[in-house]
C-alpha positions as semicolon CSV with decimal commas, in nm:
position;residue;x (nm);y (nm);z (nm)
1;M;0,026;0,031;-0,044
2;S;0,104;0,347;-0,085
3;A;0,127;0,625;0,124
4;E;-0,174;0,756;-0,078
5;S;-0,315;0,488;0,000
6;N;-0,288;0,445;0,389
7;I;-0,313;0,849;0,360
8;T;-0,702;0,775;0,163
9;N;-0,763;0,498;0,428
10;A;-0,652;0,689;0,727
11;E;-0,946;0,985;0,631
12;T;-1,273;0,813;0,721
13;A;-1,031;0,866;1,067
14;S;-0,967;1,130;1,294
15;G;-0,728;1,403;1,155
16;E;-0,491;1,273;1,413
17;Q;-0,454;0,943;1,309
18;M;-0,427;1,040;0,876
19;L;-0,112;0,966;0,817
20;R;0,119;1,317;0,738
21;P;0,504;1,376;0,593
22;V;0,782;1,473;0,810
23;S;1,110;1,514;0,802
24;I;1,254;1,248;1,010
25;R;1,602;1,451;1,105
26;L;1,311;1,559;1,308
27;L;1,312;1,239;1,494
28;Y;1,501;1,224;1,832
29;E;1,664;0,978;2,137
30;G;1,363;0,976;2,399
31;M;1,043;1,036;2,167
32;V;0,790;0,797;2,221
33;I;0,604;0,644;1,946
34;H;0,289;0,701;2,044
35;D;0,172;0,561;1,678
36;D;0,357;0,355;1,400
37;I;0,575;0,506;1,208
38;F;0,628;0,394;0,781
39;D;0,956;0,466;0,569
40;S;0,930;0,699;0,297
41;G;0,688;0,568;0,062
42;G;0,468;0,495;0,343
43;E;0,475;0,143;0,288
44;R;0,729;-0,033;0,511
45;L;0,646;-0,017;0,903
46;L;1,017;0,191;1,065
47;I;0,853;0,146;1,468
48;T;0,650;-0,018;1,575
49;A;0,364;0,206;1,845
50;G;0,457;0,159;2,229
51;N;0,862;0,192;2,199
52;T;1,094;0,446;2,291
53;L;1,393;0,602;2,020
54;T;1,668;0,569;2,102
55;I;1,966;0,643;1,887
56;D;2,029;0,227;1,760
57;H;1,628;0,280;1,660
58;I;1,672;0,609;1,483
59;E;1,977;0,496;1,331
60;R;1,853;0,157;1,182
61;M;1,514;0,389;1,083
62;H;1,798;0,602;0,851
63;R;1,883;0,259;0,696
64;I;1,581;0,157;0,638
65;N;1,509;0,424;0,509
66;N;1,760;0,479;0,213
67;G;1,886;0,827;0,268
68;A;1,562;0,969;0,235
69;D;1,433;1,270;0,401
70;I;1,108;1,239;0,494
71;I;0,892;0,942;0,647
72;Y;0,575;0,913;0,756
73;V;0,396;0,957;1,116
74;T;0,025;1,037;1,216
75;G;-0,078;1,391;1,319
76;R;-0,036;1,338;1,661
77;T;0,303;1,211;1,593
78;H;0,358;1,508;1,396
79;K;0,319;1,664;1,648
80;T;0,520;1,579;1,930
81;M;0,851;1,568;1,654
82;V;0,739;1,909;1,560
83;S;0,740;2,030;1,909
84;K;1,052;1,901;2,032
85;R;1,281;1,949;1,659
86;P;1,606;1,950;1,757
87;N;1,780;2,264;1,620
88;I;1,962;2,137;1,300
89;E;1,941;2,473;1,147
90;I;2,213;2,721;1,388
91;A;2,453;2,398;1,348
92;R;2,397;2,413;0,906
93;R;2,457;2,783;0,976
94;V;2,714;2,807;1,169
95;D;2,950;2,586;0,917
96;L;2,822;2,769;0,667
97;E;2,891;3,106;0,872
98;N;3,287;2,948;0,908
99;S;3,319;2,850;0,556
100;N;3,260;3,213;0,452
101;G;3,432;3,430;0,659
102;Y;3,108;3,511;0,797
103;T;3,184;3,438;1,144
104;S;3,531;3,691;1,144
105;T;3,312;4,006;0,963
106;L;2,950;3,936;1,201
107;K;3,251;4,034;1,511
108;R;3,381;4,370;1,287
109;V;3,097;4,456;1,280
110;T;3,003;4,424;1,611
111;E;3,267;4,576;1,782
112;L;3,229;4,889;1,558
113;Y;2,863;4,918;1,631
114;Q;2,986;4,890;1,976
115;D;3,206;5,107;1,926
116;I;2,976;5,358;1,792
117;T;2,672;5,295;2,071
118;D;2,999;5,330;2,337
119;N;3,152;5,676;2,172
120;N;2,901;5,851;1,987
121;K;3,078;5,796;1,669
122;V;3,168;5,618;1,268
123;N;3,523;5,474;1,255
124;R;3,498;5,528;0,875
125;D;3,822;5,363;0,792
126;G;3,700;5,074;0,956
127;F;3,374;4,985;0,804
128;C;3,532;5,054;0,475
129;D;3,758;4,771;0,545
130;V;3,501;4,542;0,630
131;A;3,275;4,655;0,299
132;G;3,506;4,661;0,078
133;E;3,625;4,269;0,144
134;L;3,234;4,211;0,222
135;S;3,189;4,319;-0,107
136;E;3,493;4,169;-0,296
137;R;3,305;3,815;-0,094
138;T;3,022;3,878;-0,246
139;K;3,097;3,917;-0,603
140;S;3,351;3,591;-0,566
141;T;3,099;3,395;-0,339
142;S;2,754;3,209;-0,547
143;P;2,443;3,371;-0,479
144;S;2,249;3,125;-0,362
145;V;2,537;3,072;-0,075
146;T;2,535;3,435;-0,036
147;L;2,149;3,421;-0,045
148;S;2,236;3,079;0,215
149;L;2,339;3,232;0,473
150;I;2,078;3,589;0,483
151;N;1,797;3,352;0,439
152;A;1,917;3,136;0,790
153;I;1,711;3,125;1,086
154;T;2,000;3,379;1,339
155;P;2,069;3,494;1,714
156;E;1,750;3,755;1,787
157;D;2,006;3,897;2,032
158;E;2,249;3,926;1,681
159;F;1,989;4,079;1,459
160;L;2,122;4,431;1,423
161;Q;2,450;4,338;1,336
162;R;2,362;4,085;1,132
163;H;2,112;4,252;0,950
164;V;2,290;4,500;0,845
165;I;2,587;4,256;0,689
166;N;2,313;4,105;0,501
167;V;2,114;4,413;0,404
168;G;2,513;4,441;0,206
169;M;2,504;4,124;0,088
170;L;2,212;4,150;-0,048
171;N;2,267;4,521;-0,200
172;G;2,585;4,393;-0,411
173;L;2,300;4,127;-0,518
174;L;2,092;4,378;-0,620
175;G;2,360;4,536;-0,750
176;L;2,544;4,238;-0,968
177;W;2,200;4,194;-1,130
178;L;2,135;4,543;-1,155
179;G;2,480;4,498;-1,373
180;L;2,623;4,793;-1,211
181;P;2,971;4,927;-1,233
182;D;3,273;4,730;-0,945
183;E;3,281;5,126;-0,774
184;Q;2,881;5,137;-0,687
185;I;2,824;4,758;-0,615
186;D;3,082;4,840;-0,312
187;K;2,920;5,157;-0,238
188;L;2,608;4,996;-0,223
189;V;2,783;4,686;0,067
190;L;2,878;4,957;0,251
191;L;2,606;5,189;0,276
192;G;2,404;4,802;0,388
193;L;2,670;4,838;0,662
194;L;2,605;5,184;0,760
195;H;2,230;5,230;0,742
196;D;2,080;5,162;1,027
197;C;2,436;5,286;1,192
198;G;2,168;5,550;1,438
199;Q;2,041;5,232;1,565
200;A;2,335;5,231;1,817
201;L;2,215;5,435;1,969
202;M;1,849;5,389;2,028
203;P;1,734;5,219;2,372
204;M;1,792;4,843;2,341
205;E;1,471;4,752;2,532
206;V;1,261;4,902;2,232
207;L;1,480;4,699;1,977
208;Q;1,459;4,441;2,148
209;A;1,098;4,419;2,249
210;P;0,906;4,092;2,290
211;R;0,610;4,241;2,093
212;I;0,389;4,460;1,870
213;F;0,585;4,768;1,856
214;T;0,331;5,039;1,991
215;K;0,298;5,420;1,816
216;I;0,528;5,506;2,097
217;D;0,804;5,297;2,005
218;H;0,814;5,348;1,634
219;E;0,841;5,767;1,683
220;V;1,190;5,670;1,867
221;I;1,278;5,358;1,570
222;K;1,198;5,647;1,357
223;V;1,486;5,918;1,570
224;H;1,753;5,623;1,413
225;A;1,761;5,750;1,067
226;V;1,825;6,106;1,158
227;R;2,111;6,018;1,443
228;A;2,260;5,805;1,095
229;E;2,264;6,136;0,898
230;E;2,461;6,292;1,184
231;L;2,688;5,977;1,220
232;L;2,803;5,993;0,891
233;S;2,839;6,379;0,800
234;E;3,164;6,341;0,747
235;F;3,122;6,126;0,461
236;P;3,056;6,186;0,128
237;D;2,713;6,344;0,065
238;D;2,555;6,073;-0,055
239;I;2,642;5,783;0,143
240;H;2,502;5,993;0,476
241;H;2,208;6,104;0,195
242;T;2,121;5,764;0,155
243;A;2,126;5,604;0,562
244;S;1,870;5,915;0,648
245;T;1,648;5,796;0,378
246;H;1,697;5,407;0,348
247;H;1,315;5,469;0,517
248;E;1,165;5,705;0,245
249;R;0,895;5,633;0,020
250;I;0,843;5,683;-0,368
251;D;0,492;5,814;-0,272
252;G;0,632;5,995;0,076
253;S;0,469;5,817;0,280
254;G;0,771;5,709;0,428
255;Y;1,044;5,879;0,716
256;P;1,145;6,128;0,829
257;S;1,042;6,362;0,573
258;G;0,857;6,234;0,342
259;I;1,037;6,297;-0,036
260;K;0,923;6,116;-0,265
261;G;0,981;6,064;-0,623
262;D;1,292;6,130;-0,806
263;A;1,444;6,306;-0,443
264;V;1,481;5,854;-0,404
265;T;1,834;5,859;-0,500
266;G;1,854;5,497;-0,666
267;A;2,091;5,386;-0,381
268;A;1,828;5,467;-0,062
269;R;1,593;5,260;-0,350
270;I;1,769;4,969;-0,354
271;T;1,873;5,004;0,007
272;A;1,468;5,044;0,061
273;I;1,401;4,692;-0,017
274;S;1,722;4,523;0,088
275;D;1,587;4,647;0,426
276;I;1,266;4,508;0,419
277;Y;1,350;4,174;0,261
278;E;1,632;4,102;0,515
279;A;1,367;4,215;0,812
280;V;1,111;3,999;0,684
281;V;1,288;3,667;0,575
282;S;1,521;3,786;0,971
283;T;1,306;3,659;1,323
284;R;1,259;3,947;1,607
285;P;1,203;3,923;1,881
286;H;0,794;4,056;1,822
287;R;0,814;3,794;1,490
288;S;0,851;3,522;1,363
289;P;1,107;3,456;0,995
290;R;0,855;3,413;0,662
291;S;0,997;3,253;0,327
292;P;1,165;3,454;0,066
293;F;0,867;3,423;-0,187
294;H;0,633;3,554;0,128
295;V;0,847;3,860;0,078
296;L;0,847;3,886;-0,290
297;A;0,480;3,889;-0,284
298;M;0,407;4,142;-0,056
299;F;0,678;4,337;-0,270
300;D;0,488;4,322;-0,550
301;K;0,200;4,524;-0,376
302;M;0,409;4,767;-0,263
303;A;0,550;4,791;-0,601
304;S;0,564;5,158;-0,803
305;K;0,361;5,270;-0,511
306;Q;0,614;5,211;-0,240
307;I;0,980;5,102;-0,330
308;D;1,092;5,080;-0,722
309;S;0,991;4,818;-0,980
310;S;1,267;4,848;-1,103
311;V;1,502;4,740;-0,857
312;V;1,169;4,436;-0,776
313;N;1,147;4,326;-1,097
314;V;1,544;4,232;-1,072
315;L;1,499;4,055;-0,751
316;K;1,185;3,841;-0,935
317;E;1,377;3,758;-1,132
318;Y;1,734;3,624;-0,965
319;L;1,678;3,494;-0,688
320;P;1,382;3,238;-0,725
321;Q;1,592;3,116;-0,961
322;E;1,819;3,039;-0,639
323;L;1,612;2,858;-0,455
324;I;1,519;2,630;-0,631
325;D;1,641;2,315;-0,456
326;R;1,678;2,391;-0,185
327;P;1,517;2,237;0,111
328;V;1,235;2,452;0,321
329;T;1,059;2,461;0,620
330;M;0,648;2,406;0,578
331;S;0,327;2,641;0,750
332;D;0,259;2,270;0,964
333;G;0,676;2,184;1,046
334;T;0,777;1,938;0,755
335;I;1,045;1,959;0,549
336;G;1,008;2,039;0,154
337;I;1,186;2,116;-0,133
338;I;1,145;2,420;-0,381
339;R;1,054;2,253;-0,755
340;E;0,856;2,522;-0,923
341;Y;0,789;2,891;-0,892
342;D;0,532;3,126;-1,091
343;H;0,568;3,465;-1,111
344;S;0,245;3,487;-1,142
345;N;0,154;3,343;-0,836
346;I;0,512;3,428;-0,639
347;E;0,362;3,386;-0,284
348;Y;0,330;2,969;-0,321
349;P;0,597;2,813;-0,553
350;K;0,574;2,406;-0,563
351;V;0,773;2,226;-0,387
352;E;0,793;1,845;-0,308
353;I;0,754;1,655;-0,012
354;G;0,869;1,284;-0,025
355;K;0,777;1,151;-0,339
356;R;0,510;1,449;-0,434
357;I;0,543;1,742;-0,552
358;I;0,236;2,030;-0,414
359;S;0,128;2,341;-0,497
360;T;0,115;2,560;-0,245
361;N;-0,102;2,721;-0,072
362;E;-0,243;2,967;0,286
363;N;-0,282;2,578;0,368
364;L;0,031;2,526;0,363
365;H;0,281;2,743;0,268
366;C;0,665;2,844;0,316
367;V;0,754;2,914;0,650
368;S;1,125;2,987;0,613
369;M;1,430;2,852;0,409
370;Y;1,588;2,606;0,595
371;N;2,006;2,575;0,604
372;D;2,126;2,214;0,427
373;E;2,504;2,323;0,345
């Protein structure tokens, strides 16, 4: 009997008894097996109900599953696995960061931002040195690897440092995809590192508040754009202007000055898109991350009115290509593989789960990219 046959037969029972695909990596030592677990085809019994998993059990199940990631479990077992899922992302993320120079960049950016907090001053040479190295690495690294670093689920207490690094890298990628000359790409990476320097002077109890921002919080945070312009007053005009205007919008709905149209420069428009993208795919104290496909759909709604449609179109053209065949965490906790996407329905790509290609939708959608480098 196939997995689909098992599922069909189980549909007459309660939802808890229906077989569901889930990643075998979510099994853990000490887990109590309430219901039988089946292999990637939904046919072969891997372990019977009533067992408490040991390392030997788990290794044997991996062998029987022939290296496949997916197994089939009941809804009750699925809930147990997802609620106790091991933090696979962190271990994978660390390996990726160590091998690509991200770790050393994070250390230096952390020191530079702490220096702003302590001395109310930006170390121009320090930021320029880091930006130069980051730009060269972005140009020479596969876009899919760079995006894996940007899309990774990362520690909340490092969000500002990681945010500016990731915006710098995405600025660099956008510059490459737009066909800009090296000098402009280098400047975009530097802008990414500096655009939120004003936040180093903001109250951390507001920035890291584990709640949805209040109106007062928003007013406090808006000040960071003004502080950025002050901190960067000794930099070239285009640097401090972009840092202070990356929250401005084409229709005049942004801040701090409400400028619009051509007054929002090309560099500020690019940085605005990178800033929004990175913020939405990342974990924040008050909310969970969203998938890149969700962000692209959000950009579609904002394009032309608030953000630059030409930059959005370039992002939509290149970014999804780099996500094909990449693992993704689904809204039900399963792990899928991105297989296809449609620009007309960009939020809901087709994903392979087990041996099935499914069309995602609002009920079963991609939550965040899964680090599996």
